[in-house]
N, C-alpha and C positions, 0 to 999 in steps of 0.2 A: 731141700724137697719142697715144693712152693709152699706159702703161706697163701691162706686163702685171703690177705690183707696183700700178698701184695699176685696174687691173678687178678682181684680186684681193680686197682689199680693199673695192670697193666691197662686187662684191659678201658679201664678209664682213656688210658693213654691213647691205645687205638682209636677209642670210640670219634675222641678229636681230630686225631691226626686226620684220619678217613674223613672229617666231616673236614676241615678244612680244606686236602684234598680236594677231595669234594666240587668244592665253590668251585678251587682254582681251576678247573679242568672243565668247567661248564667255558669259565667267560678267561681267560689266561691273561689280556687284554684290558681286563677292566680293575681298576687303581683301587675298589672295593674288594670286588674278590677277595684279590690280592691280600690288600689288609688286612680281611679278614681269616686267611688264611693261615698268617704270619700271628694273629694273634691267637688261632687257638696253638698253633706251634708255639707259643711262647708258655701257654696255659700248663699246655701235655710236660715242653720242658722241666717249670715249675712241679709240677705234682710227680714227675717218674723222681727228680733230682731229690725232692722233698724226701719222698718215700722211700728213697735207699738209704737215702741220710740214719731216718730215721731207724732205718731195720738194721742195721748192721753194726758188727762188734766190733768194730774197730773205730777210736776215736778220731786216729788221723783223717781214714775214707767219708766218717760221719762230717768233718770239720770243711773235707775238700766240694761234698757235695751242698753240705750247705751253702756254698762260697754262689754256688752254681746255680741250686736254689734260687739265693737272692739275685743273679744276675738274670737267669729271666721275668722274676717281680718284677726286678725293675721294668722291664721290658710291657708290661703288665698292661697300664696305666697308659699310657701314652700313645699303644697298638689301639687300643680301643679310640682314644680321641681321635690319632688319625683316621680310623674307619668310619668313626662320625662322620671327620667332619668329609671326606667321599662320599658321599651320600650323595646320588644327585635330586636335589631339591631347589626346590625355583630360587629360594635364598642363595645367594651364592658364595662359595666352599670362601672363606678367609686364612690362605695359609699361614699367613705373619702369626696366626696365636700359636702356628705347632716351635714358630724359632724358640723359647723359653723351655718349653717341657721338653722339645726337642732333648735340648743342651744339659739338662737334669737329667733325661735320660740316658746319653752318653755316659752324662759322670758318673752315673752312681754305679753303671754296668761293670764300668772296669774296678770301682772301688770295689764292687764285691767281690774281689780276685780276692783282696788285701785283707789282714786282720780289722784295716776299722768298722766291718760291720759285724765280722764270725770272725768272732779272737779267737773260736778252737768249741771241742765240744769235751764235757762229761758226761762219767758215766752217772745214769738213772738207774731207779729199781728197776723199770719195764722196758725202756728205749732210752741212748743217750738224749741229753739235753747239753743246747748253744748256748753258748759264753759269747755273747751279746759285745759288741765295739765300740766304740764313741761316738761313731754316726750313724748307730742303729734307731736312735732318734728320729735325726735329721733325716732318713732315709726314711722311716713311717710319716715324718712329716709333706714327704715329696710325694707318698703312694697316695696318702692320704685325700691332699689336693688334686694332686694330680688326674684322679677316681674320679673324686669330685669335680673338677670340671668339666669333664669327658661325661660324666650322667647331665651336666646344665648343657652343655654343646647338645648333645642327644634332647634332651626335653625341648631347649629351643628350635630343631630340627622336627621336634615331632608337632608343638605348635606351628610352622609354617608349613606343615604337609599338605596333603590332602584326600583324601579318600584310600585308595588301598596302601598308599605312600603312611598313614599316619595311624596306618592298622601293623602296617608291618615293624615299626620303626617303637610304637607302644608294645610290642610284644619282647622284643628283644631288651628297650628298657626296661623293660618285668623283668625279663628274665637275669641282664647283669648288676639290677639294682638286686634283686631278691640274693644272688647266688655272692656279688661283691662284700652285702653286707658280710654272710655264712662266713667266707673264708676273709676275709679283716679281722672279724671279730677272732675265730681260734687262731688266724696265724700273725697279725699283729698286735692288736691291742692288746691279748693278753701278753702274749710276748714282753709286752710293753711296760705292761703294769704288773705283773707277778715276776715274769723271770726264768719264768717256765716254756718249756715246747712241750708239753703233757697231752695237749689237745690240740697240735700239729697234724695228727696225722688225719684232724676231721675235715682239712680243711678243702684238701683238696674234691672231695666228693661234695662241695657246694660246684662246682663246676658242670655237674650233670642236669643241678637248674640252666644254668648258663645254656647247655648245649641241645637242653630239650626242649628253650625259647624258641634258640635260633633253629633245630628242626621243623619246629610249629608252624615256625612263622615260613621258614624255606615251603615246606608240602601245605601246606592250607593257603598261603598269603602267599608267593611266590616273591621271597623276599631278598633281594637282589636279579628279582627277574630270572629266578632257576623253575623250574618248570620240571615234577620231580614226577615217575611214572613208577606206580607198586606194581608189580604184574599181580594177579591174582595166584600163582602159585603161592606169590611171598606170603603174602596176606597169608593163604592156609597154611605154611607152613609155620608163618609167626603164631597165629593163632592157637597151633600143634604143642610149637615150646612152648609159650605160656601155659597153655592148661597142663602142663608135662611139669613145668619147673613149681605150681600152683602146689600141685598132686605130694611133688617131696618135700617144699618145702612142711607142708601141711602135715607129710609124714615123719621128719624131722622132729618139727614140735611136740607133734603128737608121744614120738621114743622119748624126747627126754622131759617132758612132761610125766609122765610112767615111772619112768627112774630103771628105762629098757634100757639093751645091751644090742646093738644089730642080731648079740647070738646068742642072747638068750630070752629073745622075743617067741610066746608061745606060739605055734602053729596056725593054733583056732587065729589069733587078732589077728594073724600077718594074712589070713587067707581075706577073712573079713573086711579087711582092711581093704587089700588086692581089688576085691570085688562092688565093695563100695566106690571105688577109684573109676574100675572098669565101668559101672553106672551112669557115674557122672560125667565121663570125659566128654562122650561125645556131649550131653545139650552144652554146657563149658566151653568146649572149643566153639562147637555151633555162634552160642555169645559174643564171646571173643571175635569173630571170624565176622559175626556181623558188626557187633563195632565198632572196628575196625573196618567194613567195607564201606558205614556211613560218613568214618571220620573222613575217611580219602572218595568220598565221591561216590562210592561203585553201590548204589543200592535196586536186587531185582525191582521189575514191575508189573504187573498185570496183564497182559496184550491186550485180552478179552474187555475187561473190565474197565481200562482208559479208551478203549474206540467204544463202546456203549454209553458212556460218563459223555465223551466227547458230542456223538450224535445227537445226542441227547440235549446238550447243552448250548451247542451248536448252532441248532436248528429251531432255537427258540428265540434266537439276536437278531435284530435287523442292522443297528448302527453300523458301520464301519472301523469306526474304532475297537470298540468290543469288540467284534470278532477278533480282531488281528492283534488285541490283549491280551481276550483267550485262548488262540492258536500261539501266544509267545509262553505263557503261563503254565499249558499243559506239555508243550515238550521242556520249557524250562525245567518244570520238577520232576517230570519222568526221567528226561535221560542226563540232567547237568550239569548244562551244555556251558560254555562259554559267550556266546552269543548268538538272539537268532534276528534275522533282520525280513522282510516280505519290502520288496521292489514292486510297484503296479507301472505296466501300463499310462504314460501319457500325453495322446497327441500332439497337445499343443503344445508341449515341450519338445518332443520328440526324445522322447528319452521313457525309460524306465525310472520311478521316482521313490526314494524312501518315504512308504504309510508305516513301517513298526520298524524300530532301530530300539532290541534286549540286549544291552552288555551285559556282561556280570559288573560290576560295581569294584572288582579284587585289582582289574589291570585295566590299564591305557591303552584305547587304540585308535587309530589313524577315524576319520570320521569318512563318515560312507556316503561318498556322492553319486549321485545319475549317471545310470549308466548308456549315452546313448544310445540311436536306433543305427544298426550296420558299424559300426566302430569301436562299439563295448565286445573283447573277446567270447566273453562267458555266455552275452546272453543274449550275443552271434553263438553260440554253439545249440545253449538251448531250446533256440528258434529253430533251429538247421536239426536238429538231433531227435528234441521234441521225447526224451527222455532223460530220468534222474543221473546226476555226475557226483563221482565221487571223486572227490582231488587225488584220494592215493590209490584208487586208480585209475586214472589220466596217467600217476607218472611211474605207476608198475606196468601198466598193460597199455600202451602207447595205441592210441584211435585215429586217422586220417582222421574222423570226420569231426573228431572235438583235438582243438589245439591248444598244445601246453601251454600257451599266452595264458587260455584260458585257468588253465591249472594256477599257472601264478595273479591270476585277480585274485580268484579266492583264495593266494596264500597272504594278498597285502589286504584285501576282506577280511579274514581271519576267518574264512568261512572254509568249514571242511565235507557237507554238506550241499548241495542246489538241486529242490525240486522246478521244472515248471509247472503252472497255473498255461493252461489252456483252453482259449472259450471262441469254440468252433472252429477249428482248424489255425484258430493263432493264437501267440503267443501274447497271453492279458498280463503275465508278470512270472512273478518268478520267489521262491521261498527261500534263502539261507540258510542255513545252523552252523556253530561254527564245533569249536572238539568239544570233548566229552571232557569235564574236570578232571575226571582220572586218569586220563591221558588211553583208557579204551578206544579199541578203532569201531565204528558203527560194522556189527553184525548184520547176515541177512535179518532176523527179525527184526531188527531195531529199522534196517531200513523200509521193510515191511509194514511194520507202524505211523513209518514220518510218511513213508508215499498214502497208506490210507487219511492220516491226521488233513496233509496233502491236500486230497482230495474231495474230502466234506469241506473243508477251506477254500477252496477253492470256487465250489458254490455259494455258500454263504456269504465269500463276497462279491462272484456278480451278484447276489439278490439283496447283497449293502447297498454293493454301486446302483441296484435298479430303485430301490426304498433310497437311495438318499438325491438321486436325479428328479423323483417324483417330491420328494418335501422340495428342492428348489425352483420346481413347476408350480408349485402350490402356494411355495412363499414368494414365487414373482408373479403370478396372480393372483393374490391378495394385495399384494401391494402398488400392485396396479389398478383393481379393482376399489381399493382404498385413497387412491389417489385422484380420479378422475372425474369430471364433473357428471356426467349420467349415472341414473340411476339404472342397477342390474339387480335382478329377478330372478331364482335359479326355482321350481318346482319339481317334485317327483311325481310320477306318475297319476300317485293319490294323492294330488296338489297338498302336500307338505312342502312347506319351505327350505327349501334346502343355501339357498345362497339369498345374502340379503346383505348388499355397502353400504357405505355408509352414505353416500350420494340419493340412494336409495332414502335412509334414514334421516337425511335432514326438509326431502320435500314431502315423507311423511308423517312423520315426527316422532316416529318408531323405531326403538335402539331395533339395529341389528342385533345382536347380542339374544334378547330375548322371544325374539321372530321365529327365527331359524327353529325349524323341527317342532312351529304350530302349523295352523290349516294358514290356505290358501285366506280364506274367507274372513279373515282378520286385520287384512289388509284392507283400504277402503280407494276406493277409486274408480278408474276406468281401465286403469291396469289387469290388476287381479281377470275381467271379463275377456282382457284379451287372447292370457296365457291360456285360462280356459276352452277357450277356443279355440286354440295353434294346439293345447295337448286334445283335446275331444277328437278335432279334423286329421289332420299333420298339417294343414297349411299354415304357413308363416305370415306375418301382418306387416305390414313394410308401412312406414311413415302415420302412422293412422293417432289425429291430433284427438287430443281428449281432457280431462281432468284429475287432477290428484290436490283427495282434501284432504287436510291435515287432520291431527287429534284437536286442535283449534277449531274445525270448522274454515279456516283457509283454505280459497280453491286457487293450486296455482297448474295455469295451461301446460300441457306438456306435449308431446307430439314421441309418440313408441312405433317400435319393432321388436318383430316378437319370432323367435323361431325353433325347429323341435332339435333338440337333444336327440343323438345315434353314437351306439356304439359298433364296432368297426361289421358288427353281425348285422347292421340294419336295424335292432332295436333299441325300440322309445327310449331313451332312462329320464324323460321328463319336456320341459319345456323353459328359457328365457325367456327374457323381456327383456328392452334397455331401452330407457326411454328419458329424457334431455328436456329441460323446463326451459318453455316459451316465454318464462315474460319478459326476459332480457328481446328478447330479439322480437318481440308483439313493442316493446318501447323504440326500438331501435326503429322500426317499420315507420308506426306515424311521424318518428323524430325527420324520416327522410323522406313523409311525404309536407312535414310541414318545412322543411326547407328546399324539398321542390317547388312550394308555393313562396314560400317567399322568393324565392330565384326567379320565379315568374312572376312579379310583381311588377319588377323593372319594365318588363314588355309590355304586363297588361294595361300600367298606367300611361306609358307613353302612346300605344294604339288608342286608348279607349280618350285621350288626349287631341288623337289628330282624329279622330274621329267627333269628337263632338266639336273643336275649332270647324272643322271646316262647314256646317251649314250657321258656326253662329257668327261667321267672318261673311255670313253673305247676307245674313241679318243685320248685322253692322252698318255695312257697306248701304243696307235699300232708308234704315234708320239716321244714319246721317246727309242719305240725300233729300229725306224726307223732307226739312223744316223752305228746300230751297221750289223743290215741286210738288208740291201738298196739291197745286190746285189743279196738277193735269192729274184728268181723270184714269189716262191709258198708266200711270206709273202707280195711281195707287191700285188699283187691280194686282198688276205686277205683285207690287210688294204685298197685296193681300195673302195673292196665290206663294210665294216665294215662300213668306214667314211662313203663312199654314204647312206646307212643305215639307220644311227643312226640321220644322217642332215635329213634326209624324215621324221625320226622321229620328230623330233625336231621339221621341219616344219610342222607336221599336228599338232602336238599338239600348236603351233605357232594361225591355224585356227582355233583350235576349241576357243581359249580364247578369238578371235577376232568374236567368234559366243555368246559370252555372253555380248559381250556390242550391249547397246540397243540402236537401230537404231532409224531414226527418225522419229516418231508415222506418220501415217497417215490413223489414227484413223476415222472411219464411222458407221452408224448403218447397221448393217448385220443379215444376216442369214448362224449361221455354219454351215448349210451344205452340202451346195456345199464344203468347205474349207475341208470337215471331205471327200468326196466325189473324190476332184480331188488326196490329199495323199493316199487314200485304189488306187484310181488306179493305181499311181507313183510303191505303193508294191508289186502292185498283182503279178508280177514274182516273184520274195520273197516269196511271201508265197505260189506258188505254189511250187518252186523249192524245198522247205522246208514242202514238202505239209502240211501246215497249217491250217485247215478251219475255216473261218470266216464265225463271224454274228453281225450285221448289224440289232439294234432298233431304230427308233425314234416315237415318240410321239404327242400325237396331240393338236396344238396353242401352239406350242413353242414361248417363249416369245425372243424378239431381242436385241443385247446381242450392245454396239458401241465398235472396235474389229478395229486390222491393220489387214488384211486377210493375207499377207504373213506371219504377226508372226504368226494369227489361223496355219498356215500350216506346220511353222516350229515345231510350239505347236507338233502339232496331229506328224510327222512324226518323232520327239523324238520318247516321249512314246510310237508308235506302231513298232520302230527297236527296244529300246531297250525290246520291250514284245517279239520280232521274237529273239533275240539273247540269250534270256531267256530259250527259248520253245526246245525241239526236236523235231525230226520228230514224226508229227500225232495230236499235240497241237492247241489249240483251240485259237482263238483270236476274244472274246467278245464285240462287240460298243456300248452302250445303250447312247441315248439321249432322255430327260422326260425334266419334271419341276415340281418345289413343290412352295407352298409361306410361306415364311417367314413373318414373324408379316402384315402381309395382303400387301406385296410383293413378286411378284413371282423372282423367281431363275432358271437358265439355269442351269441345274446339267448333267455332262458329266464322264458316268463311261468308261476304260478300263482295262479289267481284259483282264489276260492271267492262262493257262496254265502250266508256267514255275518253277525255282528250289522256288520262295518268295522270300522274304524280311527278311534276320537274325533279331528277335524281337530287338536286342540289336544298330541296325542302321537306325529302322521306324520311327525314331525320328533327323535322322542326314542326309537321304539319301539327301536330296537336297541341300546338303550343299557343296560345290565345292572341286574334288577330292576325291569326296565317293564312291564306287563301290563293287559293290561284284564280277564285271567279271574279271578272269586271266589279260587280256588285256585290260580290259578299261580307260580308263580315268578322269572319276568321275564325268565330266564336263554334260553332257546332261542333268540330270533331275536339275543338277546348274541353266541348260540356260532354260529349262522348268521353272523355281521358278521364275527368272526374267523376263520374259515375263507374266507368270498370274503375278504378282506383280502388273507389270506397266498398267492389265488393270484391280485394282482394284479387280481382283478374287481370289479365294484360291484354293489351292490345298493339295490332300492330299494321304498318299501310307496308305493301309491295306493288312493284308495276310488274306489269302481267308479262311473261315471257315474250309473249308475242307479241307482244309492240303496241296493244288494245287496252286497254283502261286499266282498271285498275283493283286491287284486292284488298277487302280490309279482313284482319285477322285478331275473332276473342278466344281465349281460350278463360273457360270455370274449373275453379276447381272444386271436385269433388265433394259432395255434402251428405255423411249417414247424422239420421239421427241421434245417433249419441254427444255429436261434433258441432248437435245448433245451438247451445246455449253458452258456447265460447264467447266471449265477449271481444268485439272488437275494436283494435288499434284504432 
């Protein structure tokens, strides 16, 4: 009949051999799997041999099995060392370190079958004792050194490992260290020190620690890349077995403690124990089952609660990364999966690019690459089918619309479920969910929950993408507004400042951070008035000149345009003003006029020299002849006449030059009509004498201009006199005054046309320069004076020949001036 010890040892050997066979069958080609199986066989052989040797009554058989046990024991440390060296860690294995331990292993295996290690066996009080030979201490040294060297090599591997590999080796190192210390103490150190095998029967049980830690590393952390799937039935059976074993053990302990034999236990006590066991069995079984399920990543979830909490949380997230992280967290916590990935459409790269990738740190995976449009079979299958895909179903139920290449791609990625994100009938992305850590398939309730979570995530992702676009646009606009030189101010319909950029702050001296949200009245200058007017009547203002006053009282000339802000429904959201500093422009205009004046000095000097030199030459000639012909009365009369005539000519020239100088300006906002009428009244007699007809036309609602009325009369007088001098009797003088729009700004336009000889084409560009004239007796200063007056009024003047070939037309254009702009300084 078998003793309890023989049964337990047999079970222990079966467990070790089964573990080794299981690992070997998983990957027979892998060297680490083969060496692990070899180590388990060595340990099982040692346990079986030592147990038989210590339990038999035949001393000869005890010695024989003892020698076999030492042969297996000789292989244990070397097999562990070899297995540790075969682990695929980043640092390459150095097989030369195995030469010396391997040679020693072979030596002691063969030596174990002689009397040099186990000489024989002697009878003991309870079990046989071994008589050790001369090489037994040397065997102990070999075993200890090889075992410690193996642990050192495993520790070095653990230091260089990362991630899950480090965790795997840590558990394996811990199991072998604890189990090895116990077995070495009971079966090597005690026999060496006290020459007894009394405690050797305890050594085999320490292998349970090695097997337990190895099994834990395989089940929880996939040691040697072994994935173990334990079915629910096995968990239930294991829970029942654990509960029954626990109750049987408690019953036996109680019976032993009470001193009852099985046939003498009172019936009432037996019934009470049975009732208590029946009542506690199910709760204990459930506790054990729940613990095993948790250990094997198999935990139940509440469908409704998960959906409710996910809906409440995901609806409050606007950041895309936060949405994706929350989705991955919910799926990982609920299903305990190996990976979660989200790929979103990227039109710029013409592919679906990974935006989120969660992978369990326990295992290594290949990198997840972008899925190109039209070439990735998985993305193409989701786009065509527009439905959820499960890899197991694709393989078991072939469908023409879903190619097997899609399932293969899912396998490479590590995904078991693929769920499309559809936006307006277009595939905007998809969700990939990996296999469950428990190894269970995805059931219909799992698929429903994943579909619900994906639908909620799809909406949240679209919202997050829109939010991201809004943020990017706002940032883009803010960057533009912060760098442009023009001031920008926007207000709401209630005249609250909503936008105030840095340039506006520089011109007004107001801090943009403090003015936002404040009323428009806190901003001084002409811009608030324009904004109020636009907000009030809904009409834009363009190119309005005005002044902006900063907090120090400094005035800055500006040009401002306003517009109404409306949404798609044409609802007014407020108004915006864009204004630019004209200080530099005014300075440039002044510099331009000064440059033009300097450029005309040469021509002016040349012309005035010529005009003055001619009279002086005549005077000089007569003066040189005066001594010789002083007594000639006729000569004296001619000399007197010529001198007076030429001096008057010079005086007239000087008077005209004096007219070119710009007198002190007394400009006000005026209507040009009275000035034109006064000029024409002054010239009426001359026009009647020359029989020149006159036509004057005024438009409606003529704009006002800022001008000096005296200079305007001089301007019109010069232009009309030029026209009268250019026409013969019967000519016609046409004056037309109207307005036109220039960039949403009105301009006063005055044209003076005659039917005279016109202007030679080669002089059209120079006709306003000093001393340029088409008249035989002209000075060439009239139109130059007109140009100076026009420039002083920031107006324009242009000369063209009439299209009918008769006469020329002078065109004047004055900018409209409003009362608010009258205070602007002239450059």
